[in-house]
Structures are given as C-alpha cells and as structure tokens.
DSSP file (Angstrom, degrees, kcal/mol; ACC not computed):
  #  RESIDUE AA STRUCTURE BP1 BP2  ACC     N-H-->O    O-->H-N    N-H-->O    O-->H-N    TCO  KAPPA ALPHA  PHI   PSI    X-CA   Y-CA   Z-CA
    1    1 A M     >        0   0    0      0, 0.0     4,-2.1     0, 0.0     5,-0.2   0.000 360.0 360.0 360.0 -38.9   13.8    8.5  -31.8
    2    2 A E  H  >  +     0   0    0      1,-0.2     4,-2.3     2,-0.2     5,-0.1   0.889 360.0  51.4 -62.8 -39.9   15.7    5.2  -31.1
    3    3 A A  H  > S+     0   0    0      1,-0.2     4,-2.2     2,-0.2    -1,-0.2   0.873 108.2  52.5 -65.4 -37.0   17.9    6.9  -28.6
    4    4 A E  H  > S+     0   0    0      2,-0.2     4,-2.4     1,-0.2    -2,-0.2   0.916 109.2  48.9 -64.8 -42.5   14.8    8.3  -26.8
    5    5 A I  H  X S+     0   0    0     -4,-2.1     4,-2.7     1,-0.2     5,-0.2   0.909 110.3  51.4 -63.9 -42.3   13.3    4.8  -26.6
    6    6 A R  H  X S+     0   0    0     -4,-2.3     4,-2.5     1,-0.2    -1,-0.2   0.910 110.5  49.2 -60.3 -41.6   16.6    3.4  -25.2
    7    7 A A  H  X S+     0   0    0     -4,-2.2     4,-2.1     2,-0.2    -2,-0.2   0.904 111.7  48.3 -65.3 -41.7   16.6    6.2  -22.6
    8    8 A I  H  X S+     0   0    0     -4,-2.4     4,-2.0     2,-0.2    -2,-0.2   0.930 114.1  46.2 -63.7 -45.9   13.0    5.5  -21.6
    9    9 A L  H  X S+     0   0    0     -4,-2.7     4,-1.7     1,-0.2    -2,-0.2   0.878 110.3  53.2 -65.3 -38.5   13.6    1.7  -21.3
   10   10 A A  H  X S+     0   0    0     -4,-2.5     4,-0.6    -5,-0.2    -1,-0.2   0.899 110.8  47.4 -64.1 -39.9   16.8    2.2  -19.4
   11   11 A D  H >< S+     0   0    0     -4,-2.1     3,-0.5     1,-0.2    -2,-0.2   0.885 109.7  54.3 -65.7 -38.3   14.9    4.4  -16.8
   12   12 A A  H 3< S+     0   0    0     -4,-2.0    -2,-0.2     1,-0.2    -1,-0.2   0.839 115.5  36.9 -67.8 -33.6   12.1    1.8  -16.6
   13   13 A V  H 3< S+     0   0    0     -4,-1.7    -1,-0.2    -5,-0.1    -2,-0.2   0.408  93.4 108.6-101.2   2.0   14.5   -1.1  -15.7
   14   14 A S  S << S-     0   0    0     -4,-0.6     3,-0.1    -3,-0.5    -3,-0.0  -0.289  85.0 -77.0 -74.4 165.1   16.9    0.8  -13.5
   15   15 A E        -     0   0    0      1,-0.1    -1,-0.2    -2,-0.0    -2,-0.0  -0.301  56.6-102.8 -59.8 142.2   17.0    0.3   -9.8
   16   16 A P        -     0   0    0      0, 0.0    -1,-0.1     0, 0.0    -4,-0.0  -0.289  41.0-101.0 -66.0 154.0   14.2    2.1   -7.9
   17   17 A S        -     0   0    0      1,-0.1     2,-0.3    -3,-0.1     0, 0.0  -0.188  31.5-107.3 -69.2 168.3   15.1    5.3   -6.1
   18   18 A T        +     0   0    0      2,-0.0    -1,-0.1     3,-0.0     0, 0.0  -0.124  64.5 150.6 -90.8  38.4   15.6    5.3   -2.4
   19   19 A S        -     0   0    0     -2,-0.3     3,-0.1     1,-0.1     0, 0.0  -0.279  56.5-117.8 -67.8 160.0   12.4    7.1   -1.8
   20   20 A E        -     0   0    0      1,-0.2     4,-0.3     2,-0.1    -1,-0.1   0.663  57.0-109.0 -77.3 -17.0   10.7    6.3    1.5
   21   21 A G     >  -     0   0    0      1,-0.1     4,-1.9     2,-0.1    -1,-0.2  -0.274  29.7 -74.1 108.5 164.8    7.6    4.8    0.0
   22   22 A L  H  > S+     0   0    0      1,-0.2     4,-2.6     2,-0.2     5,-0.2   0.904 124.6  52.3 -64.8 -45.7    3.9    5.7   -0.5
   23   23 A F  H  > S+     0   0    0      1,-0.2     4,-2.7     2,-0.2    -1,-0.2   0.918 110.9  47.6 -61.3 -43.5    2.8    5.1    3.1
   24   24 A T  H  > S+     0   0    0     -4,-0.3     4,-2.5     2,-0.2    -1,-0.2   0.894 111.3  51.1 -65.1 -39.4    5.5    7.4    4.5
   25   25 A A  H  X S+     0   0    0     -4,-1.9     4,-2.0     2,-0.2    -2,-0.2   0.918 112.7  45.7 -64.0 -42.7    4.7   10.1    2.0
   26   26 A L  H  X S+     0   0    0     -4,-2.6     4,-2.6     2,-0.2    -2,-0.2   0.906 112.3  51.3 -65.8 -41.2    1.0   10.0    2.9
   27   27 A L  H  X S+     0   0    0     -4,-2.7     4,-1.0    -5,-0.2    -2,-0.2   0.913 110.8  48.3 -62.2 -43.2    1.9    9.9    6.6
   28   28 A D  H  < S+     0   0    0     -4,-2.5     4,-0.3     1,-0.2     3,-0.2   0.899 114.6  46.4 -62.6 -40.7    4.1   13.0    6.2
   29   29 A R  H  < S+     0   0    0     -4,-2.0     3,-0.3     1,-0.2    -2,-0.2   0.901 123.7  29.4 -70.9 -41.5    1.5   14.9    4.2
   30   30 A F  H >X S+     0   0    0     -4,-2.6     3,-0.9     1,-0.2     4,-0.8   0.292  86.5 101.8-106.9  10.2   -1.5   14.1    6.5
   31   31 A S  T 3< S+     0   0    0     -4,-1.0     3,-0.3     1,-0.2    -1,-0.2   0.807  77.8  60.3 -66.0 -27.8    0.0   13.8    9.9
   32   32 A E  T 34 S+     0   0    0     -3,-0.3    -1,-0.2    -4,-0.3    -2,-0.1   0.786  96.3  61.7 -68.9 -26.4   -1.1   17.3   10.9
   33   33 A V  T <4 S-     0   0    0     -3,-0.9    -1,-0.2     1,-0.2    -2,-0.2   0.860 103.1-138.5 -69.1 -35.9   -4.7   16.4   10.4
   34   34 A G     <  -     0   0    0     -4,-0.8    -1,-0.2    -3,-0.3     2,-0.1  -0.311  18.6 -68.2 100.2 173.8   -4.6   13.7   13.1
   35   35 A G        -     0   0    0     -2,-0.1     2,-0.4    -3,-0.1    -4,-0.0  -0.299  36.1-123.3 -96.2-179.0   -5.9   10.2   13.4
   36   36 A V        -     0   0    0     -2,-0.1     2,-0.7     2,-0.0    -2,-0.0  -0.994  10.9-148.7-128.4 130.3   -9.4    8.8   13.7
   37   37 A E        -     0   0    0     -2,-0.4     2,-0.4     2,-0.0    -2,-0.0  -0.893  18.3-164.0 -99.3 118.2  -10.6    6.6   16.5
   38   38 A L        -     0   0    0     -2,-0.7     2,-0.7     2,-0.0    -2,-0.0  -0.851  14.0-138.0-104.8 136.6  -13.2    4.1   15.3
   39   39 A E        -     0   0    0     -2,-0.4    -2,-0.0     0, 0.0     0, 0.0  -0.838  20.1-144.7 -93.5 119.0  -15.5    2.2   17.7
   40   40 A L        -     0   0    0     -2,-0.7     3,-0.1     1,-0.1    -2,-0.0  -0.657  16.7-120.1 -84.8 136.1  -15.8   -1.3   16.5
   41   41 A P        -     0   0    0      0, 0.0    -1,-0.1     0, 0.0     3,-0.0  -0.402  37.3 -96.3 -70.1 151.2  -19.2   -3.0   17.0
   42   42 A P        -     0   0    0      0, 0.0     2,-0.4     0, 0.0     0, 0.0  -0.359  41.8-104.7 -66.4 149.0  -19.3   -6.1   19.2
   43   43 A R        -     0   0    0      1,-0.2     3,-0.1    -3,-0.1    -3,-0.0  -0.625  32.1-168.4 -76.9 126.6  -19.1   -9.4   17.3
   44   44 A G        +     0   0    0     -2,-0.4     2,-0.4     1,-0.2    -1,-0.2   0.872  68.9  41.0 -85.8 -39.8  -22.6  -11.0   17.4
   45   45 A I  S    S-     0   0    0      3,-0.0    -1,-0.2     0, 0.0     2,-0.1  -0.929  84.3-121.4-116.6 132.7  -21.8  -14.5   16.1
   46   46 A S        -     0   0    0     -2,-0.4     2,-0.1     1,-0.1    -2,-0.0  -0.383  33.8-106.2 -68.2 146.5  -18.8  -16.6   17.1
   47   47 A A        -     0   0    0     -2,-0.1     2,-0.3     1,-0.0    -1,-0.1  -0.463  38.9-159.7 -69.4 145.7  -16.5  -17.7   14.3
   48   48 A R        -     0   0    0     -2,-0.1     2,-0.1    -3,-0.1    -3,-0.0  -0.919  21.4 -99.1-129.0 156.2  -16.7  -21.4   13.5
   49   49 A A        -     0   0    0     -2,-0.3     2,-0.1     1,-0.1    -1,-0.0  -0.362  42.8-104.7 -71.2 149.7  -14.4  -23.8   11.8
   50   50 A A        -     0   0    0      1,-0.1     2,-0.9    -2,-0.1    -1,-0.1  -0.474  28.2-120.6 -73.2 145.9  -15.0  -24.6    8.1
   51   51 A D        +     0   0    0     -2,-0.1     3,-0.3     1,-0.1    -1,-0.1  -0.803  37.3 169.2 -90.5 107.4  -16.5  -28.0    7.3
   52   52 A L        +     0   0    0     -2,-0.9    -1,-0.1     1,-0.2    -2,-0.0   0.149  46.4 102.1-105.0  17.7  -13.9  -29.7    5.1
   53   53 A S              0   0    0      1,-0.2    -1,-0.2     0, 0.0    -2,-0.0   0.568 360.0 360.0 -80.0  -7.7  -15.5  -33.2    5.1
   54   54 A A              0   0    0     -3,-0.3    -1,-0.2     0, 0.0    -2,-0.1   0.479 360.0 360.0 -77.4 360.0  -17.0  -32.9    1.7
C-alpha cells in the first residue's frame, strides 16, 4: 500500500504532460459544428468614471 501511495504522489507532483490544453481539445472536437455570430445590442448608457472622493 505504501508503494502505491508513493506512485500516486509521484504522478501528482510530476511535470505536466505536453498536452495542447483544454481550449485546443474543445476546438478540435467542436470545430466541425461551426461558430455562432451574436448580435450585440447597442449600449444605452455611456460609461462614467467612478467617484473616488469619499
């Protein structure tokens, strides 16, 4: 049992694999579906600076 725990801990602290990452994996998987074009609504109220005088 002790050897198994050592092996698990050694795997946990070892250098990460050279995988491409989550985003790349998702992009590869769903790239055939295509993208989505979203129409953003116009901004109604202009942004204003915060009042930091308090």
